[in-house]
C-alpha positions as CSV (number, residue, x, y, z in Angstrom):
1,M,-17.6,33.3,-62.0
2,R,-16.5,31.4,-59.1
3,K,-16.0,27.7,-58.9
4,V,-17.1,27.2,-55.3
5,T,-19.3,29.6,-53.1
6,L,-19.8,30.2,-49.2
7,V,-23.2,28.5,-49.4
8,D,-21.7,25.4,-51.5
9,L,-18.7,25.2,-48.9
10,F,-21.4,25.3,-46.2
11,K,-23.4,22.6,-46.9
12,H,-20.0,20.2,-47.2
13,H,-21.2,18.0,-44.4
14,I,-17.2,18.2,-43.4
15,T,-17.7,22.1,-42.9
16,R,-21.2,21.9,-41.4
17,K,-19.7,19.1,-38.5
18,Y,-16.4,21.3,-37.6
19,L,-18.3,24.8,-37.7
20,H,-20.7,23.0,-35.3
21,R,-18.1,22.8,-32.7
22,S,-16.5,26.1,-33.0
23,G,-19.8,28.5,-33.6
24,I,-21.6,28.6,-37.0
25,H,-23.1,32.1,-36.0
26,H,-19.0,32.9,-35.3
27,A,-18.1,31.5,-38.8
28,V,-21.1,33.6,-40.8
29,T,-20.2,36.8,-38.4
30,A,-16.8,36.9,-39.5
31,A,-17.2,36.1,-43.1
32,Y,-19.5,39.2,-43.1
33,Y,-17.1,41.1,-41.2
34,A,-14.0,40.1,-43.9
35,F,-16.3,41.1,-46.8
36,D,-16.2,44.7,-45.6
37,L,-12.9,44.6,-44.2
38,A,-11.8,43.1,-47.7
39,L,-13.7,45.8,-49.3
40,Q,-11.6,48.5,-47.6
41,R,-8.3,47.3,-47.7
42,N,-8.7,45.9,-51.2
43,V,-7.9,42.1,-50.5
44,S,-10.1,39.6,-52.8
45,V,-13.7,39.6,-51.3
46,D,-13.8,36.0,-52.5
47,F,-10.2,34.4,-50.7
48,A,-12.0,36.7,-47.4
49,T,-15.2,35.2,-46.7
50,K,-14.3,31.6,-47.7
51,A,-11.0,32.0,-44.8
52,A,-13.3,33.8,-42.6
53,L,-16.2,31.3,-42.7
54,L,-13.2,28.2,-42.0
55,H,-10.7,30.0,-39.8
56,D,-11.8,27.6,-37.0
57,I,-12.6,24.8,-38.6
58,G,-9.7,23.0,-37.1
59,H,-11.1,23.3,-33.5
60,Y,-11.2,20.5,-30.5
61,E,-13.5,19.9,-28.0
62,W,-11.5,20.7,-25.3
63,Y,-13.9,19.4,-21.9
64,N,-12.7,18.9,-18.6
65,N,-14.0,15.9,-16.9
66,N,-16.7,17.9,-15.5
67,G,-17.8,18.1,-19.3
68,E,-17.3,21.7,-19.0
69,W,-15.6,23.5,-21.7
70,D,-11.9,24.3,-20.6
71,Y,-10.9,27.5,-21.6
72,D,-7.2,27.7,-20.0
73,E,-6.6,24.2,-21.6
74,Y,-7.4,25.2,-25.1
75,R,-5.6,28.3,-24.9
76,E,-2.6,26.7,-23.6
77,N,-2.2,23.4,-26.2
78,D,-4.9,24.5,-28.6
79,I,-3.3,24.1,-32.5
80,H,-6.8,24.9,-34.7
81,A,-5.2,27.0,-36.6
82,I,-3.0,24.4,-38.1
83,K,-5.2,21.5,-38.5
84,G,-8.1,23.8,-39.7
85,A,-5.5,25.0,-42.4
86,E,-5.7,21.4,-43.7
87,R,-9.1,20.9,-43.5
88,A,-9.8,24.2,-45.5
89,H,-7.2,23.3,-48.2
90,K,-8.8,19.4,-48.5
91,L,-12.0,20.7,-48.6
92,L,-11.8,23.4,-50.6
93,I,-10.1,21.0,-53.1
94,R,-12.3,18.5,-53.3
95,L,-15.1,21.2,-54.2
96,G,-13.2,22.4,-57.2
97,E,-11.9,25.6,-56.0
98,N,-8.7,26.2,-58.0
99,R,-5.6,25.4,-56.0
100,S,-3.9,28.9,-55.9
101,A,-6.8,30.1,-54.0
102,A,-7.1,27.1,-52.2
103,K,-3.7,28.1,-51.1
104,H,-4.4,31.2,-50.2
105,I,-7.5,30.8,-48.4
106,A,-5.8,27.7,-46.3
107,V,-2.9,29.7,-44.9
108,A,-4.7,32.5,-44.1
109,V,-6.5,30.2,-42.1
110,L,-2.9,29.0,-40.7
111,L,-2.0,32.2,-40.4
112,H,-5.2,34.1,-38.2
113,T,-3.5,33.6,-35.1
114,D,-0.3,33.4,-33.6
115,S,-2.1,31.4,-30.4
116,Y,0.1,28.3,-31.0
117,L,3.2,29.8,-32.8
118,P,6.4,30.8,-30.1
119,F,6.6,34.4,-31.9
120,P,4.3,36.8,-32.8
121,L,3.1,37.6,-36.1
122,N,3.2,41.5,-35.6
123,G,3.9,42.9,-39.1
124,K,4.3,39.6,-41.1
125,Q,0.9,38.5,-42.4
126,T,-0.3,39.2,-45.8
127,A,-3.0,41.5,-46.0
128,L,-5.3,38.5,-46.5
129,Q,-4.2,36.9,-43.9
130,E,-4.4,40.3,-41.2
131,V,-8.4,40.7,-42.7
132,I,-9.3,37.3,-41.3
133,T,-7.2,38.1,-38.1
134,L,-9.3,41.4,-37.7
135,A,-12.8,39.6,-38.8
136,D,-12.4,36.7,-36.2
137,N,-11.0,39.0,-33.5
138,K,-14.1,41.6,-34.1
139,D,-16.4,39.3,-32.7
140,E,-14.3,37.3,-30.2
141,Q,-15.6,37.6,-26.8
142,P,-13.8,36.9,-23.8
143,K,-13.4,32.8,-22.7
144,G,-14.6,32.0,-26.1
145,M,-17.9,32.8,-25.3
146,H,-18.0,33.8,-29.1
147,H,-17.9,30.0,-30.1
148,Y,-21.6,29.3,-28.2
149,K,-23.5,32.3,-30.1
150,Q,-25.9,30.2,-31.7
151,M,-27.6,29.8,-35.6
152,E,-30.0,27.8,-37.1
153,I,-28.7,26.2,-40.5
154,S,-30.9,27.6,-42.4
155,E,-30.5,31.2,-41.2
156,A,-26.7,30.8,-41.7
157,I,-28.1,29.5,-45.0
158,K,-29.8,32.2,-46.0
159,H,-27.1,34.9,-44.1
160,L,-24.8,33.3,-47.1
161,H,-26.8,33.2,-49.9
162,Q,-26.9,36.9,-49.1
163,L,-23.4,37.3,-48.4
164,D,-22.0,35.2,-52.1
165,L,-24.6,37.6,-53.8
166,K,-22.7,40.8,-52.4
167,V,-19.4,38.6,-53.4
168,D,-20.4,38.2,-56.9
169,A,-21.8,41.6,-57.4
170,V,-18.0,42.8,-56.2
171,L,-16.6,40.4,-58.5
172,A,-18.6,41.1,-61.8
173,K,-18.0,45.3,-60.8
174,Q,-14.2,44.4,-61.0
175,E,-14.8,42.5,-64.1
176,S,-16.9,44.9,-66.0
177,P,-15.2,46.5,-68.7
178,N,-14.5,50.1,-68.5
179,E,-17.0,52.7,-70.2
180,M,-15.8,54.8,-72.5
181,P,-15.7,58.7,-71.6
182,G,-18.3,60.3,-73.5
């Protein structure tokens, strides 16, 4: 049984504060994409869904003097993956997540993008990190518009509860002993 669920993560005030900035809809959608991709690639659905939910938890607000989002300034100076990895790790540990799991999830948050690095990550990511990158990219829209899609908190909790059930079902299937052939 998992110590920390997606709903546990989402209900924490730190998560909600920062996901509100980066887009709750995008975070929940990325978590669903990560579940499917993790199944296809034989990656931990637990780690993948958590990392995808938290992947943008490090976003800053990049507004210009007119109060409008400055996408170019963001693309040039953003380091959200670094801050996000730190926040994700601290949050997971605080909620009681296994330390090794928290590390893998936080590093997947750190390496879900190479936009802040002076070199591309091509071929250097683990399977988990690739899943988070793909899940993020699958929901991406031009000029960061995917961060502006709206989702009510109650709807997000409902979707994450359903995803928790799917994750639990996969984990239970993996843990159940194989039946003996008749």
